[in-house]
N, C-alpha and C positions, 0 to 999 in steps of 0.2 A: 237282503234287506228285510226289516220288519215291516210288514205291509198293513198292519192294523193301525188306525189312527187313534186308538183309545186303549189305555191300559187301566184295568182296575187295580186297586191297591192289593198287593199280595203279601201273604205271610212269609216269614223266613222258612224256606222249605227244609223239611227233615229228610226227604227222599224224593229223588227224581225217577219216575217210572217211564221208561221208553217203550213205545211200541217197537217191533222189530222190522217187519216188512214195510218199506216205504219211508222209514225214519232212519234206521241204522243201515239197512241194506236196500239197494235199489232193485227190488225183486218183483214188485207188483206187475210191471208191464210184461215181464217174462212169464209170471204165473198166469196172468189173464190170457196170454197167447196160448199157453199149453192147455189150460182149461178149455178154451174154445175149440182147439184142435181135437182134443180127446172127445168132447161132446159131439162135435160134428161128425167124427168118425163112426159114432154109433147111431147116427141119424137124428140127433137133436140139433136143429139149426139155431145157432146163437153166435153173436158176433163178439169180438174182443171188447168193443166199446160197451156192449150190454153187460158183459161179465164185470167190467170195471165199474160201471155205474151202479149195478145192483148188489155186488158181492164183495167188493174190497172192504176189509175190516171184519168180515163175517167168518165164522168157523166153517170148516169143510163139512161137518155134519149138518149144519144149518143150510149151507148151499145145496147139498145133495137133496135134503128134504124139500126145499123150495123148488128145485128143478123137477123132482118127481111129481110134485103137486101141479106145477104150471103146465107140464107137458104130459100129464096123466099116464106116466109109465114108470116102471121100476128101472133103476140103473142096474147094469150087470153086477153080479156079486163081486167080481174082481175089478170093478171100475176104480175103486180107491187105490188098489195096488198098482194098476196100470198108470194112473195119473201120478202117483208118487214116484214111480220109476222114471217116467218122462221128465218130471220136475228135477229130479236129482241129476239127470243127464244135462238138462238145460242150465241148471244153476252151476254145475261143475264147469261148463264151457263158458258161461256168460256173466255170472253174478259178480257184482262189484259193490263195495261200500258206497253209501251215499256220499257224494263229493263234500269234502271238508269235515266229515263227522269225526274223524280221528282227532284233528286239532281241537274241535269243539269239546270232545270228551276230555282232552288234556286240560282244558281251561275250566272244567266244572269240578268244584271241590266237594260238592255234596255227595251223600250216599246215592248209589244208583242201582237199578235193576231193570229187567226186561219183562214185559207182560204182553203176550202175543196170542192172537187167535190161532196161530199155527200149532201143529203138534210138536212135542218136545224134540223129536229127532230132527225135524226140519229147522227149528229155531237154532239148535246147536250146530247143525251142519252149515247153515247160512252164515252164522257168526264165525265158524271155523274157516270157511272158504274165504272170507273177507278179512281175516286176521283180527277180528274184534272179540273173539271168545275170551281171551285172557282178561279183558277189561271187566267182565261180568262174572267170571268164575261160575259158581253154582247158583247165582242169583237170577235164575230164569224161570218164568212162570207161564204156563200154557192153559188155554181154555179147556184142554182135556181134563184139567183138575177140578173144574167147577161144573155145576149143574147147567148154568145158562151162560153162554158167551156174550160178547158185546152185541148189542148196546146195553145189556144188563150190567150192573156194577160188580158182579160176583168176582171176576178175575182181578180187578184192581183192588178190591177189598181183601182178597186172598193175599196179594202181593204185600199190601200194607201190614196185614197181620203177621205174615212170615218175616217181614223186615222190622217188626216191632215198632211201627210208626203209626201215629194217629192219622186217619185218612185226611183230616183237615190240614195236615202238615205235608201232604203229598202233592207233587206237581207232576202232571202227566204230559208227555209230548206225543201227539197223535196226528196222523195224516188222514184218517178216515172219519166220516160222519158218525158211524156206529161207535168208533173209539172215543170220539169227543163226548158223545152222549153218555157213554159208559162212565167216563171220568167224572162228568158233571153229576150223574146219578149217585156216584160213590162219595160225593161231597168234596171232591178234589178240585184244585185249580188246573185248568187245561190250556196248554199252548198248542195251537194248530201248526202244522208243518206242511209246506207245499214244495219241498226241495226234491222230491222224487220225480222221476221222469214220467210217471203215470198221471200226474196232477194236471187237470185241464184248466184253461183260463176260467177265472171266476170261482175256483175252488176255495180260495181264501175267504170269500164272502159266505160260502156254504158252511165252512168250519166255524166262523164267527156266529152265524145264525144258530148252529148247533150248541154253542155255549163256550167256545174258545175265547179266552180273555184277550189274546193277541195271536197273530199268525206270523211265522217266519218263513221266508221263501228260500233261505240259505242256512245250512248248518252253522256257518260262521257266526250267525246272529243269535243262535240259541243261548250261549252263555250270558250275554247281556240281557236277553229277554227273561231268563230265569231269575236274575237278581231281583230281590224285593224292592219295590219303590215306595 
């Protein structure tokens, strides 16, 4: 269901930009668990809930930098490689598409692409594992390609430029506060999404506060939410 009680008037979209983790693939709860496990194993005490609250939607580089600052210690040089290996194992065993997203994509007739804080290999692997990769072909954009990740607008502006679309004609689908803020900063319309298993009660209100014009709690509602009113 669409859980916002208010819709701003929207332009006819020229491009729909989907976040990947938590919007297309139900990965965030898995990733937060693996992040917490790996950090605790090297003596950094942090919970899955804290990882989710502080870091969902943020790039790995920004997460690592914040962890090092907060805990006043350098992460091991191989920490990123260890984390990546563990994530691959967990995703291969557990990752699924967000329920209903395939049917929703079938009903969306506008141009689409993916813009994610994850690195390119993780984006492609996640979409491949869930059978979604053929729907986006090479239209995948990563925070690795810009100077500043979400909540800065750089990634979404890059996607718009590469897809030859005015940012004002782009509509972003995002599950995270940094992602919503990034879309708003890019001058785009943003729809919040709470259909991932990681989204806590009240997350819809947080996404609206960050600037989402409406929030969908199910992938099935996205096509109707995207239509201009």
